PDB file of N, CA, C and O in Angstrom:
ATOM      1  N   MET A   1      95.174 -35.501 124.339  1.00  0.00           N
ATOM      2  CA  MET A   1      95.402 -36.445 125.357  1.00  0.00           C
ATOM      3  C   MET A   1      96.398 -37.507 124.896  1.00  0.00           C
ATOM      4  O   MET A   1      96.200 -38.108 123.840  1.00  0.00           O
ATOM      5  N   ALA A   2      97.457 -37.751 125.655  1.00  0.00           N
ATOM      6  CA  ALA A   2      98.441 -38.728 125.168  1.00  0.00           C
ATOM      7  C   ALA A   2      97.976 -40.174 125.474  1.00  0.00           C
ATOM      8  O   ALA A   2      97.410 -40.478 126.524  1.00  0.00           O
ATOM      9  N   LYS A   3      98.251 -41.011 124.506  1.00  0.00           N
ATOM     10  CA  LYS A   3      97.911 -42.437 124.727  1.00  0.00           C
ATOM     11  C   LYS A   3      99.062 -43.069 125.590  1.00  0.00           C
ATOM     12  O   LYS A   3     100.241 -42.736 125.469  1.00  0.00           O
ATOM     13  N   GLN A   4      98.609 -44.001 126.464  1.00  0.00           N
ATOM     14  CA  GLN A   4      99.617 -44.799 127.119  1.00  0.00           C
ATOM     15  C   GLN A   4      99.788 -46.089 126.352  1.00  0.00           C
ATOM     16  O   GLN A   4      98.816 -46.620 125.816  1.00  0.00           O
ATOM     17  N   ARG A   5     100.949 -46.584 126.290  1.00  0.00           N
ATOM     18  CA  ARG A   5     101.237 -47.786 125.572  1.00  0.00           C
ATOM     19  C   ARG A   5     101.276 -49.002 126.497  1.00  0.00           C
ATOM     20  O   ARG A   5     101.956 -48.958 127.522  1.00  0.00           O
ATOM     21  N   MET A   6     100.588 -50.058 126.178  1.00  0.00           N
ATOM     22  CA  MET A   6     100.717 -51.223 126.970  1.00  0.00           C
ATOM     23  C   MET A   6     101.941 -51.977 126.375  1.00  0.00           C
ATOM     24  O   MET A   6     101.974 -52.309 125.190  1.00  0.00           O
ATOM     25  N   GLY A   7     102.913 -52.222 127.225  1.00  0.00           N
ATOM     26  CA  GLY A   7     104.077 -52.893 126.740  1.00  0.00           C
ATOM     27  C   GLY A   7     103.988 -54.328 126.681  1.00  0.00           C
ATOM     28  O   GLY A   7     103.106 -54.921 127.303  1.00  0.00           O
ATOM     29  N   THR A   8     104.856 -54.936 125.964  1.00  0.00           N
ATOM     30  CA  THR A   8     104.909 -56.453 125.864  1.00  0.00           C
ATOM     31  C   THR A   8     106.249 -56.832 126.326  1.00  0.00           C
ATOM     32  O   THR A   8     107.193 -56.059 126.160  1.00  0.00           O
ATOM     33  N   SER A   9     106.389 -57.959 126.888  1.00  0.00           N
ATOM     34  CA  SER A   9     107.652 -58.492 127.283  1.00  0.00           C
ATOM     35  C   SER A   9     108.154 -59.501 126.284  1.00  0.00           C
ATOM     36  O   SER A   9     107.726 -60.656 126.272  1.00  0.00           O
ATOM     37  N   GLY A  10     109.118 -59.030 125.399  1.00  0.00           N
ATOM     38  CA  GLY A  10     109.520 -59.805 124.336  1.00  0.00           C
ATOM     39  C   GLY A  10     108.431 -60.185 123.307  1.00  0.00           C
ATOM     40  O   GLY A  10     108.512 -61.166 122.568  1.00  0.00           O
ATOM     41  N   ASN A  11     107.376 -59.284 123.335  1.00  0.00           N
ATOM     42  CA  ASN A  11     106.172 -59.551 122.579  1.00  0.00           C
ATOM     43  C   ASN A  11     105.416 -60.833 122.920  1.00  0.00           C
ATOM     44  O   ASN A  11     104.667 -61.388 122.117  1.00  0.00           O
ATOM     45  N   ARG A  12     105.658 -61.272 124.167  1.00  0.00           N
ATOM     46  CA  ARG A  12     104.995 -62.482 124.535  1.00  0.00           C
ATOM     47  C   ARG A  12     103.920 -62.310 125.615  1.00  0.00           C
ATOM     48  O   ARG A  12     103.009 -63.131 125.722  1.00  0.00           O
ATOM     49  N   GLY A  13     104.029 -61.220 126.432  1.00  0.00           N
ATOM     50  CA  GLY A  13     103.048 -61.006 127.455  1.00  0.00           C
ATOM     51  C   GLY A  13     102.313 -59.730 127.305  1.00  0.00           C
ATOM     52  O   GLY A  13     102.777 -58.858 126.571  1.00  0.00           O
ATOM     53  N   LEU A  14     101.192 -59.553 127.950  1.00  0.00           N
ATOM     54  CA  LEU A  14     100.406 -58.320 127.909  1.00  0.00           C
ATOM     55  C   LEU A  14     100.483 -57.729 129.308  1.00  0.00           C
ATOM     56  O   LEU A  14     100.087 -58.371 130.281  1.00  0.00           O
ATOM     57  N   HIS A  15     100.968 -56.567 129.405  1.00  0.00           N
ATOM     58  CA  HIS A  15     101.032 -55.901 130.697  1.00  0.00           C
ATOM     59  C   HIS A  15      99.906 -54.865 130.821  1.00  0.00           C
ATOM     60  O   HIS A  15      99.883 -53.914 130.041  1.00  0.00           O
ATOM     61  N   ILE A  16      98.989 -55.010 131.755  1.00  0.00           N
ATOM     62  CA  ILE A  16      97.872 -54.138 131.773  1.00  0.00           C
ATOM     63  C   ILE A  16      97.962 -53.273 133.044  1.00  0.00           C
ATOM     64  O   ILE A  16      97.968 -53.789 134.162  1.00  0.00           O
ATOM     65  N   SER A  17      98.028 -52.021 132.857  1.00  0.00           N
ATOM     66  CA  SER A  17      98.047 -51.087 133.981  1.00  0.00           C
ATOM     67  C   SER A  17      96.574 -50.826 134.391  1.00  0.00           C
ATOM     68  O   SER A  17      95.657 -51.026 133.595  1.00  0.00           O
ATOM     69  N   PRO A  18      96.374 -50.382 135.628  1.00  0.00           N
ATOM     70  CA  PRO A  18      94.990 -50.080 136.000  1.00  0.00           C
ATOM     71  C   PRO A  18      94.240 -49.123 135.105  1.00  0.00           C
ATOM     72  O   PRO A  18      93.031 -49.241 134.906  1.00  0.00           O
ATOM     73  N   SER A  19      94.986 -48.169 134.568  1.00  0.00           N
ATOM     74  CA  SER A  19      94.318 -47.189 133.685  1.00  0.00           C
ATOM     75  C   SER A  19      94.030 -47.730 132.278  1.00  0.00           C
ATOM     76  O   SER A  19      93.432 -47.041 131.452  1.00  0.00           O
ATOM     77  N   GLU A  20      94.467 -48.984 132.013  1.00  0.00           N
ATOM     78  CA  GLU A  20      94.298 -49.562 130.726  1.00  0.00           C
ATOM     79  C   GLU A  20      93.214 -50.581 130.662  1.00  0.00           C
ATOM     80  O   GLU A  20      93.123 -51.330 129.689  1.00  0.00           O
ATOM     81  N   THR A  21      92.386 -50.632 131.671  1.00  0.00           N
ATOM     82  CA  THR A  21      91.364 -51.691 131.699  1.00  0.00           C
ATOM     83  C   THR A  21      90.049 -51.326 130.970  1.00  0.00           C
ATOM     84  O   THR A  21      89.007 -51.948 131.176  1.00  0.00           O
ATOM     85  N   ASP A  22      90.143 -50.302 130.118  1.00  0.00           N
ATOM     86  CA  ASP A  22      88.965 -49.861 129.375  1.00  0.00           C
ATOM     87  C   ASP A  22      88.918 -50.579 127.997  1.00  0.00           C
ATOM     88  O   ASP A  22      88.240 -50.115 127.081  1.00  0.00           O
ATOM     89  N   ASN A  23      89.653 -51.729 127.861  1.00  0.00           N
ATOM     90  CA  ASN A  23      89.717 -52.531 126.641  1.00  0.00           C
ATOM     91  C   ASN A  23      90.437 -51.751 125.508  1.00  0.00           C
ATOM     92  O   ASN A  23      90.224 -52.025 124.327  1.00  0.00           O
ATOM     93  N   HIS A  24      91.229 -50.846 125.865  1.00  0.00           N
ATOM     94  CA  HIS A  24      92.136 -50.133 124.854  1.00  0.00           C
ATOM     95  C   HIS A  24      93.313 -50.994 124.608  1.00  0.00           C
ATOM     96  O   HIS A  24      93.967 -51.388 125.573  1.00  0.00           O
ATOM     97  N   ILE A  25      93.649 -51.328 123.370  1.00  0.00           N
ATOM     98  CA  ILE A  25      94.853 -52.087 123.089  1.00  0.00           C
ATOM     99  C   ILE A  25      95.675 -51.272 122.110  1.00  0.00           C
ATOM    100  O   ILE A  25      95.175 -50.891 121.051  1.00  0.00           O
ATOM    101  N   ALA A  26      96.897 -51.006 122.435  1.00  0.00           N
ATOM    102  CA  ALA A  26      97.812 -50.250 121.615  1.00  0.00           C
ATOM    103  C   ALA A  26      98.008 -50.860 120.281  1.00  0.00           C
ATOM    104  O   ALA A  26      98.096 -52.083 120.180  1.00  0.00           O
ATOM    105  N   SER A  27      98.081 -50.099 119.273  1.00  0.00           N
ATOM    106  CA  SER A  27      98.284 -50.669 117.891  1.00  0.00           C
ATOM    107  C   SER A  27      99.623 -51.239 117.769  1.00  0.00           C
ATOM    108  O   SER A  27      99.833 -52.144 116.961  1.00  0.00           O
ATOM    109  N   GLU A  28     100.572 -50.753 118.541  1.00  0.00           N
ATOM    110  CA  GLU A  28     101.936 -51.392 118.576  1.00  0.00           C
ATOM    111  C   GLU A  28     101.923 -52.792 119.089  1.00  0.00           C
ATOM    112  O   GLU A  28     102.662 -53.634 118.578  1.00  0.00           O
ATOM    113  N   ASP A  29     101.099 -53.091 120.098  1.00  0.00           N
ATOM    114  CA  ASP A  29     100.960 -54.457 120.593  1.00  0.00           C
ATOM    115  C   ASP A  29     100.242 -55.339 119.554  1.00  0.00           C
ATOM    116  O   ASP A  29     100.622 -56.494 119.366  1.00  0.00           O
ATOM    117  N   ILE A  30      99.264 -54.834 118.914  1.00  0.00           N
ATOM    118  CA  ILE A  30      98.503 -55.605 117.878  1.00  0.00           C
ATOM    119  C   ILE A  30      99.554 -55.945 116.700  1.00  0.00           C
ATOM    120  O   ILE A  30      99.654 -57.077 116.225  1.00  0.00           O
ATOM    121  N   ALA A  31     100.297 -54.885 116.299  1.00  0.00           N
ATOM    122  CA  ALA A  31     101.248 -55.133 115.184  1.00  0.00           C
ATOM    123  C   ALA A  31     102.289 -56.144 115.548  1.00  0.00           C
ATOM    124  O   ALA A  31     102.655 -56.970 114.713  1.00  0.00           O
ATOM    125  N   ALA A  32     102.785 -56.115 116.770  1.00  0.00           N
ATOM    126  CA  ALA A  32     103.879 -57.069 117.215  1.00  0.00           C
ATOM    127  C   ALA A  32     103.317 -58.515 117.196  1.00  0.00           C
ATOM    128  O   ALA A  32     103.984 -59.445 116.742  1.00  0.00           O
ATOM    129  N   LEU A  33     102.090 -58.674 117.694  1.00  0.00           N
ATOM    130  CA  LEU A  33     101.509 -60.021 117.749  1.00  0.00           C
ATOM    131  C   LEU A  33     101.143 -60.422 116.355  1.00  0.00           C
ATOM    132  O   LEU A  33     101.376 -61.577 115.997  1.00  0.00           O
ATOM    133  N   ALA A  34     100.590 -59.564 115.540  1.00  0.00           N
ATOM    134  CA  ALA A  34     100.226 -59.854 114.151  1.00  0.00           C
ATOM    135  C   ALA A  34     101.430 -60.393 113.339  1.00  0.00           C
ATOM    136  O   ALA A  34     101.332 -61.339 112.558  1.00  0.00           O
ATOM    137  N   TYR A  35     102.586 -59.707 113.590  1.00  0.00           N
ATOM    138  CA  TYR A  35     103.852 -60.104 112.967  1.00  0.00           C
ATOM    139  C   TYR A  35     104.307 -61.528 113.359  1.00  0.00           C
ATOM    140  O   TYR A  35     104.806 -62.299 112.539  1.00  0.00           O
ATOM    141  N   GLU A  36     104.100 -61.838 114.686  1.00  0.00           N
ATOM    142  CA  GLU A  36     104.387 -63.222 115.138  1.00  0.00           C
ATOM    143  C   GLU A  36     103.497 -64.201 114.506  1.00  0.00           C
ATOM    144  O   GLU A  36     103.932 -65.278 114.098  1.00  0.00           O
ATOM    145  N   LEU A  37     102.224 -63.852 114.408  1.00  0.00           N
ATOM    146  CA  LEU A  37     101.219 -64.816 113.849  1.00  0.00           C
ATOM    147  C   LEU A  37     101.608 -65.017 112.359  1.00  0.00           C
ATOM    148  O   LEU A  37     101.596 -66.146 111.869  1.00  0.00           O
ATOM    149  N   TRP A  38     101.936 -63.973 111.676  1.00  0.00           N
ATOM    150  CA  TRP A  38     102.279 -64.072 110.209  1.00  0.00           C
ATOM    151  C   TRP A  38     103.480 -64.976 110.053  1.00  0.00           C
ATOM    152  O   TRP A  38     103.480 -65.857 109.194  1.00  0.00           O
ATOM    153  N   GLN A  39     104.549 -64.767 110.903  1.00  0.00           N
ATOM    154  CA  GLN A  39     105.704 -65.639 110.832  1.00  0.00           C
ATOM    155  C   GLN A  39     105.346 -67.116 111.090  1.00  0.00           C
ATOM    156  O   GLN A  39     105.801 -68.023 110.393  1.00  0.00           O
ATOM    157  N   ALA A  40     104.503 -67.317 112.132  1.00  0.00           N
ATOM    158  CA  ALA A  40     104.065 -68.665 112.452  1.00  0.00           C
ATOM    159  C   ALA A  40     103.341 -69.351 111.287  1.00  0.00           C
ATOM    160  O   ALA A  40     103.377 -70.572 111.131  1.00  0.00           O
ATOM    161  N   ARG A  41     102.696 -68.527 110.492  1.00  0.00           N
ATOM    162  CA  ARG A  41     101.917 -69.112 109.297  1.00  0.00           C
ATOM    163  C   ARG A  41     102.817 -69.309 108.103  1.00  0.00           C
ATOM    164  O   ARG A  41     102.351 -69.687 107.028  1.00  0.00           O
ATOM    165  N   GLY A  42     104.109 -69.056 108.274  1.00  0.00           N
ATOM    166  CA  GLY A  42     105.047 -69.275 107.201  1.00  0.00           C
ATOM    167  C   GLY A  42     105.274 -68.039 106.298  1.00  0.00           C
ATOM    168  O   GLY A  42     105.848 -68.159 105.216  1.00  0.00           O
ATOM    169  N   ARG A  43     104.837 -66.901 106.734  1.00  0.00           N
ATOM    170  CA  ARG A  43     105.040 -65.555 106.082  1.00  0.00           C
ATOM    171  C   ARG A  43     104.426 -65.596 104.680  1.00  0.00           C
ATOM    172  O   ARG A  43     105.115 -65.303 103.702  1.00  0.00           O
ATOM    173  N   PRO A  44     103.139 -65.957 104.565  1.00  0.00           N
ATOM    174  CA  PRO A  44     102.496 -65.942 103.245  1.00  0.00           C
ATOM    175  C   PRO A  44     102.317 -64.471 102.779  1.00  0.00           C
ATOM    176  O   PRO A  44     102.241 -63.543 103.585  1.00  0.00           O
ATOM    177  N   GLU A  45     102.255 -64.313 101.452  1.00  0.00           N
ATOM    178  CA  GLU A  45     102.005 -62.989 100.873  1.00  0.00           C
ATOM    179  C   GLU A  45     100.515 -62.709 100.880  1.00  0.00           C
ATOM    180  O   GLU A  45      99.684 -63.610 100.758  1.00  0.00           O
ATOM    181  N   GLY A  46     100.206 -61.426 101.026  1.00  0.00           N
ATOM    182  CA  GLY A  46      98.816 -60.904 100.989  1.00  0.00           C
ATOM    183  C   GLY A  46      98.030 -61.222 102.273  1.00  0.00           C
ATOM    184  O   GLY A  46      98.474 -61.981 103.135  1.00  0.00           O
ATOM    185  N   SER A  47      96.905 -60.636 102.353  1.00  0.00           N
ATOM    186  CA  SER A  47      95.966 -60.794 103.567  1.00  0.00           C
ATOM    187  C   SER A  47      96.536 -60.478 104.897  1.00  0.00           C
ATOM    188  O   SER A  47      96.419 -61.271 105.831  1.00  0.00           O
ATOM    189  N   PRO A  48      97.187 -59.273 105.020  1.00  0.00           N
ATOM    190  CA  PRO A  48      97.724 -58.903 106.389  1.00  0.00           C
ATOM    191  C   PRO A  48      96.636 -58.750 107.383  1.00  0.00           C
ATOM    192  O   PRO A  48      96.856 -58.887 108.587  1.00  0.00           O
ATOM    193  N   GLU A  49      95.435 -58.461 106.890  1.00  0.00           N
ATOM    194  CA  GLU A  49      94.318 -58.172 107.818  1.00  0.00           C
ATOM    195  C   GLU A  49      93.908 -59.433 108.609  1.00  0.00           C
ATOM    196  O   GLU A  49      93.325 -59.340 109.689  1.00  0.00           O
ATOM    197  N   VAL A  50      94.236 -60.640 108.029  1.00  0.00           N
ATOM    198  CA  VAL A  50      93.926 -61.867 108.761  1.00  0.00           C
ATOM    199  C   VAL A  50      94.698 -61.950 110.018  1.00  0.00           C
ATOM    200  O   VAL A  50      94.120 -62.311 111.043  1.00  0.00           O
ATOM    201  N   ASP A  51      96.013 -61.632 110.032  1.00  0.00           N
ATOM    202  CA  ASP A  51      96.821 -61.704 111.210  1.00  0.00           C
ATOM    203  C   ASP A  51      96.505 -60.548 112.111  1.00  0.00           C
ATOM    204  O   ASP A  51      96.546 -60.712 113.330  1.00  0.00           O
ATOM    205  N   TRP A  52      96.184 -59.353 111.568  1.00  0.00           N
ATOM    206  CA  TRP A  52      95.892 -58.242 112.371  1.00  0.00           C
ATOM    207  C   TRP A  52      94.566 -58.495 113.223  1.00  0.00           C
ATOM    208  O   TRP A  52      94.544 -58.217 114.422  1.00  0.00           O
ATOM    209  N   LEU A  53      93.533 -58.996 112.604  1.00  0.00           N
ATOM    210  CA  LEU A  53      92.294 -59.246 113.237  1.00  0.00           C
ATOM    211  C   LEU A  53      92.478 -60.349 114.246  1.00  0.00           C
ATOM    212  O   LEU A  53      91.915 -60.261 115.337  1.00  0.00           O
ATOM    213  N   GLU A  54      93.221 -61.363 113.948  1.00  0.00           N
ATOM    214  CA  GLU A  54      93.514 -62.439 114.907  1.00  0.00           C
ATOM    215  C   GLU A  54      94.257 -61.872 116.135  1.00  0.00           C
ATOM    216  O   GLU A  54      93.930 -62.176 117.282  1.00  0.00           O
ATOM    217  N   ALA A  55      95.250 -61.051 115.849  1.00  0.00           N
ATOM    218  CA  ALA A  55      96.000 -60.453 116.982  1.00  0.00           C
ATOM    219  C   ALA A  55      95.092 -59.616 117.824  1.00  0.00           C
ATOM    220  O   ALA A  55      95.170 -59.732 119.047  1.00  0.00           O
ATOM    221  N   GLU A  56      94.221 -58.766 117.277  1.00  0.00           N
ATOM    222  CA  GLU A  56      93.247 -58.008 118.033  1.00  0.00           C
ATOM    223  C   GLU A  56      92.402 -58.895 118.927  1.00  0.00           C
ATOM    224  O   GLU A  56      92.200 -58.622 120.111  1.00  0.00           O
ATOM    225  N   LYS A  57      91.916 -59.967 118.317  1.00  0.00           N
ATOM    226  CA  LYS A  57      91.046 -60.858 119.047  1.00  0.00           C
ATOM    227  C   LYS A  57      91.767 -61.560 120.243  1.00  0.00           C
ATOM    228  O   LYS A  57      91.207 -61.671 121.334  1.00  0.00           O
ATOM    229  N   GLN A  58      93.008 -62.021 120.009  1.00  0.00           N
ATOM    230  CA  GLN A  58      93.779 -62.655 121.030  1.00  0.00           C
ATOM    231  C   GLN A  58      94.085 -61.678 122.227  1.00  0.00           C
ATOM    232  O   GLN A  58      93.942 -62.013 123.403  1.00  0.00           O
ATOM    233  N   LEU A  59      94.518 -60.441 121.820  1.00  0.00           N
ATOM    234  CA  LEU A  59      94.848 -59.512 122.858  1.00  0.00           C
ATOM    235  C   LEU A  59      93.590 -59.083 123.682  1.00  0.00           C
ATOM    236  O   LEU A  59      93.647 -58.919 124.901  1.00  0.00           O
ATOM    237  N   ARG A  60      92.482 -58.915 122.967  1.00  0.00           N
ATOM    238  CA  ARG A  60      91.268 -58.522 123.637  1.00  0.00           C
ATOM    239  C   ARG A  60      90.766 -59.646 124.582  1.00  0.00           C
ATOM    240  O   ARG A  60      90.245 -59.392 125.668  1.00  0.00           O
ATOM    241  N   ASP A  61      90.949 -60.896 124.112  1.00  0.00           N
ATOM    242  CA  ASP A  61      90.601 -62.060 124.973  1.00  0.00           C
ATOM    243  C   ASP A  61      91.448 -62.095 126.225  1.00  0.00           C
ATOM    244  O   ASP A  61      90.953 -62.344 127.325  1.00  0.00           O
ATOM    245  N   ARG A  62      92.781 -61.833 126.035  1.00  0.00           N
ATOM    246  CA  ARG A  62      93.669 -61.747 127.186  1.00  0.00           C
ATOM    247  C   ARG A  62      93.289 -60.688 128.173  1.00  0.00           C
ATOM    248  O   ARG A  62      93.275 -60.887 129.388  1.00  0.00           O
ATOM    249  N   LEU A  63      92.971 -59.522 127.582  1.00  0.00           N
ATOM    250  CA  LEU A  63      92.618 -58.362 128.433  1.00  0.00           C
ATOM    251  C   LEU A  63      91.373 -58.686 129.243  1.00  0.00           C
ATOM    252  O   LEU A  63      91.332 -58.404 130.441  1.00  0.00           O
ATOM    253  N   GLU A  64      90.370 -59.265 128.627  1.00  0.00           N
ATOM    254  CA  GLU A  64      89.142 -59.574 129.290  1.00  0.00           C
ATOM    255  C   GLU A  64      89.213 -60.683 130.350  1.00  0.00           C
ATOM    256  O   GLU A  64      88.490 -60.676 131.347  1.00  0.00           O
ATOM    257  N   SER A  65      90.134 -61.651 130.082  1.00  0.00           N
ATOM    258  CA  SER A  65      90.334 -62.740 131.020  1.00  0.00           C
ATOM    259  C   SER A  65      91.381 -62.411 132.080  1.00  0.00           C
ATOM    260  O   SER A  65      91.597 -63.244 132.960  1.00  0.00           O
ATOM    261  N   ALA A  66      92.034 -61.280 132.059  1.00  0.00           N
ATOM    262  CA  ALA A  66      93.031 -60.905 133.081  1.00  0.00           C
ATOM    263  C   ALA A  66      92.371 -60.687 134.395  1.00  0.00           C
ATOM    264  O   ALA A  66      91.348 -60.002 134.406  1.00  0.00           O
ATOM    265  N   PRO A  67      92.819 -61.175 135.476  1.00  0.00           N
ATOM    266  CA  PRO A  67      92.301 -60.938 136.791  1.00  0.00           C
ATOM    267  C   PRO A  67      92.321 -59.431 137.076  1.00  0.00           C
ATOM    268  O   PRO A  67      93.171 -58.679 136.600  1.00  0.00           O
ATOM    269  N   ALA A  68      91.332 -59.046 137.883  1.00  0.00           N
ATOM    270  CA  ALA A  68      91.309 -57.648 138.267  1.00  0.00           C
ATOM    271  C   ALA A  68      92.519 -57.289 139.046  1.00  0.00           C
ATOM    272  O   ALA A  68      92.999 -58.075 139.864  1.00  0.00           O
ATOM    273  N   ALA A  69      93.043 -56.072 138.801  1.00  0.00           N
ATOM    274  CA  ALA A  69      94.197 -55.689 139.493  1.00  0.00           C
ATOM    275  C   ALA A  69      93.964 -55.526 140.980  1.00  0.00           C
ATOM    276  O   ALA A  69      92.984 -54.903 141.388  1.00  0.00           O
ATOM    277  N   GLN A  70      94.819 -56.060 141.769  1.00  0.00           N
ATOM    278  CA  GLN A  70      94.687 -56.083 143.210  1.00  0.00           C
ATOM    279  C   GLN A  70      95.864 -55.337 143.817  1.00  0.00           C
ATOM    280  O   GLN A  70      97.007 -55.557 143.418  1.00  0.00           O
ATOM    281  N   ASN A  71      95.597 -54.445 144.788  1.00  0.00           N
ATOM    282  CA  ASN A  71      96.676 -53.767 145.476  1.00  0.00           C
ATOM    283  C   ASN A  71      97.266 -54.698 146.497  1.00  0.00           C
ATOM    284  O   ASN A  71      96.610 -55.009 147.492  1.00  0.00           O
ATOM    285  N   THR A  72      98.477 -55.153 146.287  1.00  0.00           N
ATOM    286  CA  THR A  72      99.095 -56.073 147.184  1.00  0.00           C
ATOM    287  C   THR A  72     100.099 -55.397 148.118  1.00  0.00           C
ATOM    288  O   THR A  72     100.750 -56.072 148.916  1.00  0.00           O
ATOM    289  N   GLU A  73     100.228 -54.092 148.026  1.00  0.00           N
ATOM    290  CA  GLU A  73     101.159 -53.320 148.872  1.00  0.00           C
ATOM    291  C   GLU A  73     100.533 -53.231 150.232  1.00  0.00           C
ATOM    292  O   GLU A  73      99.326 -53.015 150.337  1.00  0.00           O
ATOM    293  N   PRO A  74     101.345 -53.396 151.328  1.00  0.00           N
ATOM    294  CA  PRO A  74     100.766 -53.229 152.647  1.00  0.00           C
ATOM    295  C   PRO A  74     100.413 -51.776 152.901  1.00  0.00           C
ATOM    296  O   PRO A  74     101.017 -50.856 152.349  1.00  0.00           O
ATOM    297  N   LEU A  75      99.443 -51.604 153.731  1.00  0.00           N
ATOM    298  CA  LEU A  75      99.036 -50.178 154.137  1.00  0.00           C
ATOM    299  C   LEU A  75     100.085 -49.669 155.117  1.00  0.00           C
ATOM    300  O   LEU A  75     100.599 -50.370 155.988  1.00  0.00           O
ATOM    301  N   LEU A  76     100.350 -48.415 154.900  1.00  0.00           N
ATOM    302  CA  LEU A  76     101.329 -47.722 155.837  1.00  0.00           C
ATOM    303  C   LEU A  76     100.564 -47.238 157.045  1.00  0.00           C
ATOM    304  O   LEU A  76      99.524 -46.587 156.946  1.00  0.00           O
ATOM    305  N   VAL A  77     101.122 -47.582 158.189  1.00  0.00           N
ATOM    306  CA  VAL A  77     100.494 -47.175 159.471  1.00  0.00           C
ATOM    307  C   VAL A  77     101.343 -46.194 160.114  1.00  0.00           C
ATOM    308  O   VAL A  77     102.521 -46.445 160.368  1.00  0.00           O
ATOM    309  N   ARG A  78     100.757 -45.014 160.407  1.00  0.00           N
ATOM    310  CA  ARG A  78     101.591 -43.901 161.093  1.00  0.00           C
ATOM    311  C   ARG A  78     101.346 -44.067 162.585  1.00  0.00           C
ATOM    312  O   ARG A  78     100.213 -44.070 163.066  1.00  0.00           O
ATOM    313  N   ARG A  79     102.441 -44.202 163.279  1.00  0.00           N
ATOM    314  CA  ARG A  79     102.424 -44.299 164.677  1.00  0.00           C
ATOM    315  C   ARG A  79     102.563 -42.905 165.306  1.00  0.00           C
ATOM    316  O   ARG A  79     103.279 -42.044 164.794  1.00  0.00           O
ATOM    317  N   SER A  80     101.877 -42.713 166.402  1.00  0.00           N
ATOM    318  CA  SER A  80     102.029 -41.385 166.996  1.00  0.00           C
ATOM    319  C   SER A  80     103.496 -41.191 167.537  1.00  0.00           C
ATOM    320  O   SER A  80     104.121 -42.099 168.084  1.00  0.00           O
ATOM    321  N   GLY A  81     103.968 -39.962 167.338  1.00  0.00           N
ATOM    322  CA  GLY A  81     105.332 -39.647 167.778  1.00  0.00           C
ATOM    323  C   GLY A  81     106.381 -39.934 166.697  1.00  0.00           C
ATOM    324  O   GLY A  81     107.573 -39.732 166.928  1.00  0.00           O
ATOM    325  N   ALA A  82     105.946 -40.404 165.517  1.00  0.00           N
ATOM    326  CA  ALA A  82     106.876 -40.739 164.440  1.00  0.00           C
ATOM    327  C   ALA A  82     107.048 -39.666 163.539  1.00  0.00           C
ATOM    328  O   ALA A  82     107.801 -39.786 162.573  1.00  0.00           O
TER     329      ALA A  82
END
């Protein structure tokens, strides 16, 4: 079974598709955020797991706090004779 990747917009946002609401976070998204966190900490040597774990936590928190997906598309109405 192929994994679907949750994309990031410039590594700043988390895009959640309806099929991704099972708390699955792609490792690519974790890595991208962990890299940003590492840079923000001044790029220290050693302890990459600190940034990885923090990135996982932040992304999981975002996923859990995201509002439930709502279908905002209008319903199509079929008229007789159309």
